[in-house]
MDAnalysis code that builds the backbone (N, CA, C; Angstrom):
import MDAnalysis as mda
import numpy as np

u = mda.Universe.empty(741, n_residues=247, atom_resindex=np.repeat(np.arange(247), 3), trajectory=True)
u.add_TopologyAttr("name", ["N", "CA", "C"] * 247)
u.add_TopologyAttr("resid", np.arange(1, 248))
u.add_TopologyAttr("resname", ["MET", "THR", "ALA", "ARG", "SER", "LYS", "HIS", "GLY", "ALA", "VAL", "ALA", "VAL", "ALA", "ALA", "ALA", "SER", "SER", "PHE", "GLY", "ILE", "ALA", "ALA", "PHE", "ILE", "VAL", "LEU", "GLY", "VAL", "VAL", "GLY", "LEU", "GLY", "GLY", "VAL", "GLU", "ARG", "PHE", "ALA", "TRP", "SER", "GLU", "THR", "GLY", "LEU", "LEU", "ALA", "TRP", "ASP", "ALA", "CYS", "LEU", "SER", "LEU", "LEU", "PHE", "PHE", "LEU", "GLN", "HIS", "SER", "GLY", "MET", "ALA", "ARG", "ALA", "GLU", "PHE", "ARG", "ARG", "ARG", "PHE", "GLY", "ALA", "ILE", "VAL", "ALA", "ARG", "ASP", "TYR", "HIS", "GLY", "VAL", "ILE", "TYR", "ALA", "ILE", "VAL", "SER", "GLY", "LEU", "VAL", "LEU", "ALA", "LEU", "VAL", "ALA", "SER", "LEU", "TRP", "GLN", "ARG", "SER", "ASN", "SER", "CYS", "LEU", "LEU", "VAL", "LEU", "ARG", "GLY", "VAL", "TYR", "ALA", "TRP", "ILE", "ALA", "ARG", "GLY", "SER", "CYS", "GLY", "LEU", "ALA", "LEU", "PHE", "VAL", "PHE", "ALA", "TRP", "SER", "SER", "TRP", "THR", "LEU", "ARG", "SER", "PHE", "ASP", "PRO", "LEU", "GLY", "LEU", "ALA", "ALA", "LEU", "ARG", "GLY", "ASN", "ARG", "HIS", "ALA", "SER", "MET", "ALA", "ALA", "ALA", "ARG", "LEU", "GLU", "THR", "ARG", "GLY", "PRO", "TYR", "ARG", "TRP", "VAL", "ARG", "HIS", "PRO", "THR", "TYR", "ALA", "SER", "ALA", "LEU", "VAL", "LEU", "ILE", "TRP", "SER", "ALA", "PRO", "GLU", "LEU", "THR", "SER", "ASP", "ARG", "LEU", "LEU", "PHE", "GLY", "VAL", "LEU", "TRP", "THR", "ALA", "TRP", "ILE", "TRP", "MET", "ALA", "SER", "VAL", "LEU", "GLU", "GLU", "ALA", "ASP", "LEU", "VAL", "ALA", "ARG", "PHE", "GLY", "ASN", "ALA", "TYR", "ARG", "GLU", "TYR", "ARG", "ARG", "ARG", "VAL", "PRO", "ARG", "PHE", "VAL", "PRO", "TRP", "ARG", "ILE", "PRO", "ALA", "GLU", "GLY", "ARG", "ALA", "SER", "ALA", "SER", "HIS", "PRO", "ILE"])
u.atoms.positions = np.array([
    [164.102, 123.401, 295.486],
    [165.303, 123.217, 296.310],
    [165.863, 124.583, 296.711],
    [166.166, 124.808, 297.998],
    [166.679, 126.074, 298.460],
    [168.122, 126.259, 298.025],
    [168.615, 127.522, 298.134],
    [169.997, 127.811, 297.747],
    [170.966, 127.004, 298.607],
    [170.622, 126.915, 299.921],
    [171.479, 126.145, 300.833],
    [171.529, 124.667, 300.434],
    [170.346, 124.125, 300.037],
    [170.308, 122.724, 299.634],
    [171.121, 122.485, 298.368],
    [171.020, 123.459, 297.417],
    [171.793, 123.317, 296.189],
    [173.268, 123.366, 296.494],
    [173.676, 124.310, 297.340],
    [175.104, 124.384, 297.709],
    [175.550, 123.117, 298.414],
    [174.672, 122.617, 299.290],
    [175.010, 121.385, 300.000],
    [175.188, 120.210, 299.043],
    [174.322, 120.087, 298.042],
    [174.414, 119.012, 297.060],
    [175.688, 119.096, 296.273],
    [176.056, 120.322, 295.874],
    [177.303, 120.516, 295.130],
    [178.505, 120.153, 296.011],
    [178.462, 120.567, 297.274],
    [179.569, 120.262, 298.190],
    [179.700, 118.771, 298.412],
    [178.584, 118.079, 298.579],
    [178.616, 116.624, 298.759],
    [179.254, 115.958, 297.547],
    [178.797, 116.364, 296.351],
    [179.347, 115.768, 295.116],
    [180.834, 116.044, 294.983],
    [181.233, 117.271, 295.285],
    [182.646, 117.646, 295.140],
    [183.505, 116.895, 296.131],
    [183.065, 116.826, 297.386],
    [183.834, 116.118, 298.407],
    [183.977, 114.646, 298.048],
    [182.857, 114.050, 297.629],
    [182.903, 112.619, 297.254],
    [183.844, 112.387, 296.107],
    [183.742, 113.244, 295.089],
    [184.555, 113.066, 293.885],
    [186.054, 113.240, 294.182],
    [186.401, 114.352, 294.847],
    [187.815, 114.612, 295.128],
    [188.374, 113.606, 296.139],
    [187.584, 113.312, 297.173],
    [188.074, 112.392, 298.183],
    [188.325, 111.002, 297.619],
    [187.344, 110.483, 296.896],
    [187.484, 109.128, 296.314],
    [188.569, 109.127, 295.241],
    [188.612, 110.188, 294.420],
    [189.629, 110.253, 293.353],
    [191.039, 110.226, 293.917],
    [191.231, 110.931, 295.034],
    [192.559, 110.974, 295.648],
    [193.018, 109.594, 296.118],
    [192.104, 108.854, 296.732],
    [192.439, 107.504, 297.193],
    [192.674, 106.558, 296.017],
    [191.944, 106.786, 294.911],
    [192.175, 105.971, 293.727],
    [193.554, 106.237, 293.153],
    [193.930, 107.500, 293.076],
    [195.259, 107.873, 292.585],
    [196.333, 107.238, 293.422],
    [196.188, 107.327, 294.732],
    [197.200, 106.780, 295.625],
    [197.228, 105.259, 295.583],
    [196.058, 104.634, 295.479],
    [195.988, 103.170, 295.490],
    [196.344, 102.524, 294.179],
    [195.930, 103.149, 293.052],
    [196.161, 102.533, 291.741],
    [197.472, 102.996, 291.125],
    [197.658, 104.316, 291.115],
    [198.887, 104.852, 290.537],
    [200.046, 104.696, 291.497],
    [199.756, 104.886, 292.786],
    [200.801, 104.784, 293.803],
    [201.663, 106.022, 293.819],
    [202.821, 105.906, 294.412],
    [203.751, 107.035, 294.470],
    [204.507, 107.101, 293.153],
    [204.462, 108.234, 292.509],
    [205.198, 108.415, 291.284],
    [204.359, 108.162, 290.057],
    [203.404, 109.050, 289.781],
    [202.521, 108.877, 288.637],
    [202.958, 109.559, 287.386],
    [204.050, 110.344, 287.446],
    [204.538, 111.049, 286.269],
    [205.929, 110.551, 285.907],
    [206.361, 110.937, 284.738],
    [207.685, 110.506, 284.277],
    [208.754, 111.078, 285.183],
    [209.769, 110.301, 285.425],
    [210.853, 110.684, 286.350],
    [211.587, 111.924, 285.828],
    [211.765, 112.911, 286.713],
    [212.483, 114.099, 286.333],
    [213.956, 113.781, 286.104],
    [214.595, 114.552, 285.230],
    [216.036, 114.329, 284.942],
    [216.862, 115.089, 285.954],
    [216.704, 114.728, 287.201],
    [217.409, 115.396, 288.290],
    [218.363, 114.408, 288.977],
    [219.212, 114.958, 289.824],
    [220.092, 114.087, 290.620],
    [219.260, 113.408, 291.702],
    [219.827, 112.392, 292.300],
    [219.138, 111.682, 293.395],
    [218.785, 112.636, 294.525],
    [219.707, 113.536, 294.853],
    [219.460, 114.507, 295.907],
    [218.299, 115.441, 295.548],
    [218.270, 115.878, 294.290],
    [217.203, 116.769, 293.845],
    [215.836, 116.087, 293.903],
    [215.784, 114.825, 293.501],
    [214.520, 114.080, 293.538],
    [214.013, 113.918, 294.968],
    [214.931, 113.583, 295.879],
    [214.517, 113.387, 297.262],
    [214.109, 114.701, 297.903],
    [214.751, 115.805, 297.543],
    [214.364, 117.122, 298.049],
    [212.964, 117.491, 297.568],
    [212.678, 117.163, 296.306],
    [211.339, 117.414, 295.742],
    [210.286, 116.600, 296.509],
    [210.588, 115.340, 296.732],
    [209.633, 114.486, 297.478],
    [209.410, 114.986, 298.898],
    [210.487, 115.481, 299.516],
    [210.346, 116.034, 300.867],
    [209.449, 117.266, 300.880],
    [209.556, 118.109, 299.851],
    [208.714, 119.299, 299.757],
    [207.252, 118.923, 299.548],
    [206.988, 117.893, 298.726],
    [205.625, 117.425, 298.526],
    [205.027, 116.932, 299.860],
    [205.828, 116.177, 300.607],
    [205.373, 115.682, 301.904],
    [205.056, 116.836, 302.849],
    [205.946, 117.833, 302.892],
    [205.760, 118.971, 303.771],
    [204.463, 119.713, 303.420],
    [204.190, 119.838, 302.134],
    [202.964, 120.509, 301.684],
    [201.742, 119.795, 302.248],
    [201.734, 118.475, 302.158],
    [200.585, 117.715, 302.667],
    [200.492, 117.825, 304.186],
    [201.636, 117.749, 304.869],
    [201.619, 117.835, 306.334],
    [201.002, 119.167, 306.800],
    [201.456, 120.245, 306.189],
    [200.986, 121.565, 306.609],
    [199.495, 121.728, 306.343],
    [199.054, 121.276, 305.170],
    [197.632, 121.407, 304.841],
    [196.776, 120.491, 305.732],
    [197.138, 119.229, 305.813],
    [196.268, 118.247, 306.463],
    [196.170, 118.469, 307.952],
    [197.303, 118.662, 308.597],
    [197.271, 118.844, 310.053],
    [196.878, 120.271, 310.422],
    [197.290, 121.243, 309.602],
    [196.971, 122.640, 309.907],
    [195.471, 122.888, 309.890],
    [194.786, 122.369, 308.851],
    [193.353, 122.590, 308.725],
    [192.548, 121.771, 309.743],
    [193.175, 120.774, 310.355],
    [192.466, 119.943, 311.328],
    [192.496, 120.540, 312.732],
    [193.357, 121.526, 312.957],
    [193.497, 122.062, 314.304],
    [192.307, 122.920, 314.702],
    [192.006, 122.901, 315.992],
    [190.854, 123.618, 316.518],
    [190.973, 125.126, 316.296],
    [192.172, 125.657, 316.395],
    [192.338, 127.096, 316.211],
    [192.053, 127.504, 314.779],
    [192.494, 126.695, 313.815],
    [192.185, 126.989, 312.393],
    [190.686, 126.933, 312.159],
    [190.011, 125.893, 312.711],
    [188.581, 125.754, 312.511],
    [187.832, 126.956, 313.127],
    [188.347, 127.445, 314.238],
    [187.689, 128.603, 314.881],
    [187.784, 129.825, 313.995],
    [188.984, 130.090, 313.461],
    [189.164, 131.268, 312.602],
    [188.432, 131.085, 311.267],
    [188.443, 129.866, 310.759],
    [187.763, 129.604, 309.485],
    [186.263, 129.771, 309.620],
    [185.777, 129.513, 310.854],
    [184.332, 129.625, 311.091],
    [183.826, 131.046, 310.940],
    [184.713, 132.029, 311.046],
    [184.299, 133.417, 310.870],
    [184.075, 133.755, 309.408],
    [184.525, 132.866, 308.502],
    [184.420, 133.114, 307.066],
    [183.399, 132.204, 306.402],
    [183.430, 130.925, 306.783],
    [182.572, 129.905, 306.144],
    [181.720, 129.232, 307.208],
    [180.458, 128.957, 306.860],
    [179.551, 128.267, 307.790],
    [180.152, 126.925, 308.261],
    [179.977, 126.614, 309.527],
    [180.613, 125.442, 310.128],
    [180.225, 124.139, 309.422],
    [179.023, 124.054, 308.913],
    [178.550, 122.833, 308.269],
    [179.411, 122.465, 307.039],
    [180.079, 123.456, 306.491],
    [180.877, 123.228, 305.272],
    [182.351, 122.924, 305.557],
    [182.762, 123.045, 306.819],
    [184.184, 122.865, 307.137],
    [184.695, 121.480, 306.741],
    [183.944, 120.452, 307.100],
    [184.398, 119.085, 306.825],
    [184.514, 118.808, 305.348],
    [183.554, 119.265, 304.591],
    [183.567, 118.977, 303.163],
    [184.682, 119.749, 302.458],
    [184.943, 120.993, 302.872],
    [186.048, 121.770, 302.306],
    [187.375, 121.113, 302.660],
    [187.470, 120.641, 303.886],
    [188.703, 119.953, 304.315],
    [188.938, 118.706, 303.464],
    [187.888, 117.962, 303.175],
    [188.011, 116.739, 302.355],
    [188.429, 117.082, 300.941],
    [187.875, 118.157, 300.357],
    [188.213, 118.555, 299.003],
    [189.685, 118.967, 298.898],
    [190.109, 119.839, 299.786],
    [191.485, 120.328, 299.749],
    [192.468, 119.185, 300.021],
    [192.159, 118.337, 301.016],
    [193.027, 117.212, 301.322],
    [193.137, 116.239, 300.134],
    [192.016, 116.012, 299.464],
    [192.026, 115.135, 298.317],
    [192.889, 115.672, 297.190],
    [192.792, 116.960, 296.935],
    [193.589, 117.571, 295.895],
    [195.096, 117.499, 296.210],
    [195.429, 117.841, 297.440],
    [196.864, 117.822, 297.832],
    [197.404, 116.396, 297.825],
    [196.598, 115.440, 298.312],
    [197.039, 114.032, 298.299],
    [197.235, 113.534, 296.873],
    [196.358, 113.940, 295.968],
    [196.514, 113.555, 294.570],
    [197.799, 114.145, 293.969],
    [198.117, 115.382, 294.342],
    [199.358, 116.000, 293.884],
    [200.570, 115.224, 294.368],
    [200.560, 114.869, 295.650],
    [201.692, 114.112, 296.227],
    [201.859, 112.791, 295.501],
    [200.764, 112.062, 295.320],
    [200.832, 110.740, 294.704],
    [201.291, 110.789, 293.268],
    [200.797, 111.787, 292.516],
    [201.082, 111.857, 291.082],
    [202.421, 112.495, 290.754],
    [202.894, 113.413, 291.600],
    [204.157, 114.117, 291.336],
    [205.360, 113.535, 292.071],
    [205.106, 112.527, 292.893],
    [206.207, 111.891, 293.645],
    [207.226, 111.318, 292.682],
    [208.518, 111.509, 293.005],
    [209.603, 111.024, 292.147],
    [210.242, 109.766, 292.756],
    [210.225, 108.722, 291.992],
    [210.771, 107.444, 292.460],
    [212.277, 107.421, 292.273],
    [212.946, 106.756, 293.181],
    [214.405, 106.619, 293.140],
    [214.763, 105.279, 292.489],
    [215.899, 105.295, 291.787],
    [216.418, 104.053, 291.197],
    [217.308, 103.302, 292.179],
    [217.548, 103.891, 293.336],
    [218.426, 103.277, 294.325],
    [217.619, 102.339, 295.231],
    [217.820, 101.032, 295.066],
    [217.089, 100.045, 295.869],
    [217.950, 99.610, 297.050],
    [217.432, 99.751, 298.241],
    [218.196, 99.461, 299.461],
    [217.929, 98.072, 300.002],
    [216.694, 97.575, 299.785],
    [216.319, 96.275, 300.348],
    [215.141, 95.707, 299.577],
    [215.179, 94.377, 299.326],
    [214.074, 93.685, 298.697],
    [213.771, 92.448, 299.510],
    [212.526, 92.335, 299.994],
    [212.122, 91.147, 300.743],
    [211.622, 90.097, 299.764],
    [212.018, 88.866, 299.983],
    [211.596, 87.773, 299.099],
    [211.077, 86.598, 299.942],
    [210.385, 85.702, 299.285],
    [209.927, 84.496, 299.932],
    [208.976, 84.784, 301.084],
    [209.237, 84.097, 302.212],
    [208.349, 84.203, 303.377],
    [208.320, 85.618, 303.940],
    [209.463, 86.323, 303.820],
    [209.515, 87.683, 304.348],
    [208.616, 88.629, 303.567],
    [208.556, 88.420, 302.273],
    [207.657, 89.239, 301.441],
    [206.194, 88.959, 301.802],
    [205.892, 87.684, 302.050],
    [204.516, 87.345, 302.433],
    [204.158, 87.905, 303.812],
    [205.130, 87.945, 304.703],
    [204.876, 88.567, 306.026],
    [204.571, 90.047, 305.854],
    [205.326, 90.718, 304.959],
    [205.074, 92.136, 304.705],
    [203.673, 92.339, 304.123],
    [203.292, 91.500, 303.166],
    [201.951, 91.644, 302.565],
    [200.853, 91.309, 303.600],
    [201.115, 90.313, 304.438],
    [200.141, 89.984, 305.474],
    [199.979, 91.118, 306.468],
    [201.088, 91.788, 306.799],
    [201.030, 92.934, 307.712],
    [200.209, 94.054, 307.084],
    [200.360, 94.224, 305.765],
    [199.576, 95.235, 305.057],
    [198.080, 94.914, 305.148],
    [197.730, 93.647, 304.909],
    [196.340, 93.253, 304.984],
    [195.756, 93.438, 306.377],
    [196.556, 93.084, 307.407],
    [196.108, 93.247, 308.778],
    [195.877, 94.727, 309.107],
    [196.779, 95.567, 308.623],
    [196.644, 97.010, 308.883],
    [195.388, 97.556, 308.245],
    [195.062, 97.103, 307.026],
    [193.828, 97.541, 306.362],
    [192.603, 97.106, 307.144],
    [192.653, 95.907, 307.709],
    [191.528, 95.409, 308.510],
    [191.366, 96.260, 309.765],
    [192.481, 96.547, 310.457],
    [192.402, 97.343, 311.686],
    [191.885, 98.763, 311.379],
    [192.334, 99.314, 310.223],
    [191.864, 100.639, 309.855],
    [190.336, 100.626, 309.647],
    [189.845, 99.617, 308.917],
    [188.419, 99.520, 308.682],
    [187.656, 99.285, 309.975],
    [188.199, 98.454, 310.844],
    [187.604, 98.172, 312.160],
    [187.525, 99.440, 313.000],
    [188.611, 100.216, 312.978],
    [188.655, 101.472, 313.743],
    [187.629, 102.460, 313.219],
    [187.514, 102.556, 311.912],
    [186.561, 103.494, 311.308],
    [185.128, 103.095, 311.636],
    [184.851, 101.802, 311.619],
    [183.507, 101.331, 311.933],
    [183.190, 101.548, 313.415],
    [184.171, 101.304, 314.274],
    [183.998, 101.487, 315.708],
    [183.722, 102.947, 316.052],
    [184.485, 103.823, 315.425],
    [184.297, 105.252, 315.656],
    [183.162, 105.725, 314.774],
    [181.938, 105.701, 315.284],
    [180.746, 105.970, 314.463],
    [180.741, 107.385, 313.906],
    [181.524, 108.294, 314.509],
    [181.567, 109.648, 314.014],
    [182.572, 109.834, 312.892],
    [183.263, 108.761, 312.492],
    [184.278, 108.856, 311.432],
    [183.610, 109.311, 310.144],
    [184.044, 110.453, 309.621],
    [183.401, 111.069, 308.459],
    [184.473, 111.645, 307.553],
    [185.221, 110.818, 306.788],
    [186.374, 111.306, 306.014],
    [186.030, 112.308, 304.928],
    [184.793, 112.311, 304.453],
    [184.410, 113.248, 303.393],
    [183.641, 114.455, 303.938],
    [183.477, 114.527, 305.251],
    [182.842, 115.685, 305.850],
    [181.372, 115.892, 305.464],
    [180.646, 114.801, 305.252],
    [179.277, 114.892, 304.764],
    [178.210, 114.891, 305.846],
    [178.588, 114.451, 307.068],
    [177.589, 114.288, 308.114],
    [176.832, 115.584, 308.439],
    [177.589, 116.683, 308.542],
    [176.961, 117.954, 308.900],
    [175.978, 118.408, 307.815],
    [176.356, 118.247, 306.550],
    [175.484, 118.670, 305.440],
    [174.248, 117.792, 305.336],
    [174.377, 116.558, 305.756],
    [173.227, 115.647, 305.694],
    [172.384, 115.727, 306.951],
    [172.808, 116.528, 307.907],
    [172.050, 116.661, 309.163],
    [172.103, 115.392, 309.990],
    [173.258, 114.709, 309.993],
    [173.388, 113.431, 310.708],
    [173.681, 113.720, 312.190],
    [172.628, 113.778, 312.984],
    [172.797, 114.075, 314.402],
    [173.473, 112.928, 315.162],
    [173.267, 111.723, 314.676],
    [173.884, 110.559, 315.351],
    [175.403, 110.673, 315.315],
    [175.946, 111.072, 314.171],
    [177.406, 111.214, 314.060],
    [177.900, 112.321, 314.958],
    [177.151, 113.436, 315.046],
    [177.560, 114.534, 315.895],
    [177.561, 114.136, 317.365],
    [176.550, 113.372, 317.776],
    [176.478, 112.913, 319.159],
    [177.607, 111.934, 319.470],
    [177.925, 111.073, 318.490],
    [179.015, 110.104, 318.697],
    [180.357, 110.800, 318.853],
    [180.539, 111.879, 318.085],
    [181.807, 112.602, 318.153],
    [181.947, 113.349, 319.477],
    [180.826, 113.674, 320.134],
    [180.857, 114.490, 321.338],
    [181.067, 113.675, 322.622],
    [180.950, 112.345, 322.551],
    [181.065, 111.563, 323.785],
    [182.360, 110.754, 323.813],
    [182.692, 110.362, 325.025],
    [183.871, 109.534, 325.248],
    [183.430, 108.080, 325.255],
    [184.217, 107.251, 324.604],
    [183.849, 105.839, 324.573],
    [185.065, 104.954, 324.334],
    [184.981, 103.738, 324.811],
    [186.015, 102.718, 324.611],
    [185.350, 101.517, 323.957],
    [185.765, 101.276, 322.706],
    [185.240, 100.118, 322.002],
    [186.305, 99.616, 321.041],
    [186.254, 98.333, 320.733],
    [187.126, 97.779, 319.699],
    [188.593, 98.104, 319.887],
    [189.243, 98.535, 318.806],
    [190.708, 98.765, 318.852],
    [191.094, 99.921, 319.750],
    [190.150, 100.810, 320.073],
    [190.478, 101.951, 320.934],
    [190.680, 101.528, 322.405],
    [190.383, 100.284, 322.710],
    [190.717, 99.733, 324.035],
    [192.178, 99.356, 324.089],
    [192.778, 99.134, 322.926],
    [194.186, 98.669, 322.856],
    [195.159, 99.819, 322.672],
    [194.842, 100.738, 321.775],
    [195.717, 101.888, 321.526],
    [194.850, 103.139, 321.319],
    [195.443, 104.293, 321.548],
    [194.677, 105.540, 321.407],
    [194.468, 105.936, 319.958],
    [195.370, 105.496, 319.086],
    [195.305, 105.911, 317.686],
    [195.453, 104.700, 316.753],
    [194.473, 103.837, 316.705],
    [194.596, 102.653, 315.834],
    [194.676, 102.969, 314.346],
    [194.004, 104.067, 313.912],
    [194.122, 104.419, 312.489],
    [195.536, 104.866, 312.151],
    [196.162, 105.616, 313.052],
    [197.546, 106.037, 312.842],
    [198.478, 104.821, 312.857],
    [198.236, 103.932, 313.809],
    [199.070, 102.722, 313.892],
    [198.963, 101.911, 312.616],
    [197.744, 101.801, 312.073],
    [197.557, 101.090, 310.799],
    [198.332, 101.750, 309.677],
    [198.287, 103.078, 309.654],
    [199.009, 103.815, 308.619],
    [200.522, 103.572, 308.709],
    [201.036, 103.498, 309.928],
    [202.463, 103.251, 310.099],
    [202.867, 101.862, 309.561],
    [202.013, 100.863, 309.819],
    [202.291, 99.514, 309.304],
    [202.243, 99.537, 307.778],
    [201.253, 100.203, 307.188],
    [201.154, 100.308, 305.744],
    [202.377, 100.975, 305.139],
    [202.868, 102.002, 305.784],
    [204.028, 102.733, 305.288],
    [205.261, 101.823, 305.238],
    [205.439, 101.003, 306.253],
    [206.663, 100.205, 306.355],
    [206.523, 98.766, 305.900],
    [205.410, 98.401, 305.311],
    [205.216, 96.995, 304.918],
    [205.479, 96.728, 303.443],
    [206.030, 97.701, 302.713],
    [206.363, 97.482, 301.301],
    [207.516, 96.500, 301.189],
    [207.418, 95.472, 300.364],
    [208.497, 94.485, 300.217],
    [209.793, 95.066, 299.640],
    [209.661, 96.157, 298.903],
    [210.843, 96.776, 298.294],
    [211.087, 98.155, 298.896],
    [212.321, 98.369, 299.345],
    [212.668, 99.639, 299.988],
    [213.683, 100.377, 299.110],
    [213.246, 101.487, 298.524],
    [214.126, 102.344, 297.737],
    [214.443, 103.610, 298.552],
    [215.307, 104.452, 298.037],
    [215.666, 105.660, 298.775],
    [214.444, 106.549, 299.009],
    [213.620, 106.676, 297.982],
    [212.431, 107.540, 298.164],
    [211.438, 106.912, 299.108],
    [211.299, 105.587, 299.117],
    [210.417, 104.914, 300.061],
    [210.914, 105.099, 301.495],
    [212.224, 105.048, 301.674],
    [212.804, 105.275, 302.995],
    [212.518, 106.690, 303.449],
    [212.712, 107.663, 302.548],
    [212.401, 109.050, 302.871],
    [210.927, 109.187, 303.235],
    [210.057, 108.583, 302.417],
    [208.631, 108.616, 302.689],
    [208.325, 108.052, 304.076],
    [208.915, 106.908, 304.384],
    [208.669, 106.274, 305.674],
    [209.096, 107.143, 306.848],
    [210.300, 107.703, 306.755],
    [210.817, 108.506, 307.858],
    [210.000, 109.774, 308.046],
    [209.736, 110.488, 306.961],
    [209.011, 111.753, 307.061],
    [207.579, 111.565, 307.519],
    [206.893, 110.564, 306.934],
    [205.485, 110.384, 307.257],
    [205.296, 109.749, 308.634],
    [206.275, 108.971, 309.095],
    [206.229, 108.479, 310.475],
    [206.365, 109.625, 311.458],
    [207.321, 110.524, 311.187],
    [207.515, 111.692, 312.053],
    [206.267, 112.564, 312.064],
    [205.631, 112.712, 310.897],
    [204.425, 113.540, 310.808],
    [203.284, 112.903, 311.593],
    [203.098, 111.607, 311.459],
    [202.035, 110.931, 312.197],
    [202.219, 111.097, 313.697],
    [203.463, 110.977, 314.146],
    [203.730, 111.157, 315.560],
    [203.373, 112.578, 316.014],
    [203.832, 113.570, 315.254],
    [203.542, 114.952, 315.614],
    [202.044, 115.237, 315.515],
    [201.400, 114.678, 314.498],
    [199.945, 114.898, 314.357],
    [199.189, 114.348, 315.539],
    [199.654, 113.196, 316.062],
    [198.988, 112.616, 317.231],
    [199.177, 113.501, 318.469],
    [200.355, 114.132, 318.571],
    [200.610, 115.028, 319.696],
    [199.670, 116.264, 319.620],
    [199.595, 116.845, 318.428],
    [198.737, 118.010, 318.237],
    [197.269, 117.652, 318.471],
    [196.860, 116.498, 317.951],
    [195.476, 116.062, 318.108],
    [195.131, 115.853, 319.567],
    [196.066, 115.265, 320.303],
    [195.768, 115.004, 321.702],
    [195.669, 116.286, 322.525],
    [196.395, 117.315, 322.101],
    [196.235, 118.616, 322.764],
    [194.812, 119.129, 322.567],
    [194.277, 118.940, 321.360],
    [192.880, 119.337, 321.101],
    [191.918, 118.503, 321.902],
    [192.202, 117.199, 322.036],
    [191.298, 116.314, 322.765],
    [191.318, 116.595, 324.272],
    [192.488, 116.948, 324.793],
    [192.553, 117.316, 326.213],
    [191.767, 118.593, 326.453],
    [191.906, 119.562, 325.524],
    [191.137, 120.804, 325.658],
    [189.629, 120.545, 325.577],
    [189.256, 119.530, 324.830],
    [187.822, 119.252, 324.630],
    [187.236, 118.388, 325.736],
    [188.000, 117.313, 326.166],
    [187.448, 116.374, 327.109],
    [188.037, 116.461, 328.511],
    [189.127, 117.232, 328.650],
    [189.712, 117.460, 329.962],
    [190.295, 116.225, 330.634],
    [189.996, 116.031, 331.931],
    [190.584, 114.953, 332.718],
    [190.199, 113.578, 332.220],
    [189.034, 113.476, 331.583],
    [188.603, 112.175, 331.056],
    [189.611, 111.661, 330.032],
    [190.069, 112.555, 329.171],
    [191.035, 112.126, 328.163],
    [192.424, 111.943, 328.772],
    [192.768, 112.747, 329.761],
    [194.077, 112.577, 330.427],
    [194.172, 111.203, 331.071],
    [193.090, 110.752, 331.689],
    [193.045, 109.448, 332.317],
    [193.163, 108.357, 331.248],
    [192.455, 108.527, 330.151],
    [192.558, 107.551, 329.038],
    [193.970, 107.497, 328.504],
    [194.607, 108.629, 328.332],
    [195.970, 108.706, 327.822],
    [196.952, 108.022, 328.777],
    [196.667, 108.130, 330.068],
    [197.543, 107.494, 331.054],
    [197.476, 105.974, 331.004],
    [196.282, 105.437, 330.674],
    [196.068, 103.993, 330.739],
    [196.266, 103.260, 329.441],
    [196.133, 103.965, 328.279],
    [196.160, 103.301, 326.986],
    [197.360, 103.763, 326.157],
    [198.147, 102.835, 325.583],
    [199.293, 103.215, 324.788],
    [198.917, 104.031, 323.555],
    [199.889, 104.730, 323.002],
    [199.655, 105.584, 321.839],
    [199.455, 104.774, 320.539],
    [200.439, 103.965, 320.171],
    [200.390, 103.228, 318.906],
    [200.513, 101.713, 319.068],
    [201.344, 101.283, 319.987],
    [201.689, 99.877, 320.108],
    [200.925, 99.252, 321.291],
    [200.118, 98.201, 321.040],
    [199.314, 97.580, 322.113],
    [200.176, 96.641, 322.970],
    [201.011, 97.235, 323.810],
    [201.975, 96.439, 324.573],
    [201.462, 95.987, 325.926],
    [200.213, 96.340, 326.263],
    [199.658, 95.871, 327.529],
    [198.183, 95.539, 327.379],
    [197.619, 94.872, 328.383],
    [196.230, 94.435, 328.351],
    [195.313, 95.645, 328.246],
    [194.270, 95.579, 327.405],
    [193.372, 96.721, 327.220],
    [192.814, 97.246, 328.542],
    [192.746, 98.577, 328.614],
    [192.234, 99.220, 329.810],
    [190.716, 99.134, 329.817],
    [190.158, 99.084, 331.019],
    [188.700, 99.081, 331.161],
    [188.232, 100.534, 331.394],
    [186.965, 100.762, 331.210],
    [186.420, 102.084, 331.485],
    [186.160, 102.858, 330.212],
    [185.838, 104.129, 330.360],
    [185.513, 104.963, 329.243],
    [186.729, 105.753, 328.787],
    [186.806, 105.999, 327.462],
    [187.943, 106.731, 326.916],
    [187.532, 107.363, 325.623],
    [188.441, 108.176, 325.088],
    [188.093, 108.914, 323.874],
    [188.639, 108.240, 322.641],
    [187.799, 108.050, 321.637],
    [188.241, 107.580, 320.314],
    [188.781, 108.767, 319.578],
    [189.947, 108.591, 318.944],
    [190.584, 109.711, 318.271],
    [189.951, 109.994, 316.925],
    [190.186, 111.183, 316.413],
    [189.682, 111.619, 315.128],
    [190.776, 111.459, 314.080],
    [190.448, 111.584, 312.775],
    [191.462, 111.516, 311.746],
    [192.500, 112.599, 311.904],
    [193.695, 112.419, 311.265],
    [194.798, 113.383, 311.411],
    [194.364, 114.785, 311.020],
])
């Protein structure tokens, strides 16, 4: 096995481990995996806001084309995706485990309303999976380049309209927004989480679209003109368009 192959195998294992572990922490432990700090409500919410800001800066900053260009002068391009997955997984795990829950409950949905919230959560998970499957270049762990997957690279380079991308430009983001706001119980920290992460998703979509316009030019501008951002409020547009990438 060559040195490059050995490094690639280690990177694949690391990305898989950290990426999957982060989602397990977030899904099983949820927000607030450590004992509640003995702070005031304001202090706890300020801490949570700082954790969110840390993730926003890392996740969106490393995804930008300018960062990737500069990073390419230091690390081989094939490793960019896997390093991004590792760092994102670590930061996401920190957010999930160090998040401080509030004792202040603002709203609790019960009965049919709680079931509607849970149903919305299930629908959002389905749309997210559908979007990922439709976008054949979707590679959350950054493994395609290391595995020499040319099909994924070709899929990422072309413009296409399929599945949920005919309805909205960012179906994965839209799914995330539904997941954020579909919790049956709303506490102060959940409200803060919802507001901050909704604002971040909006800004991330703006930054991402700037990259997509620079990459695809008028083809993406036309797609943006015809297809809504998050909410499918009109009949799907016909023709070719660009499927968005992760945040």
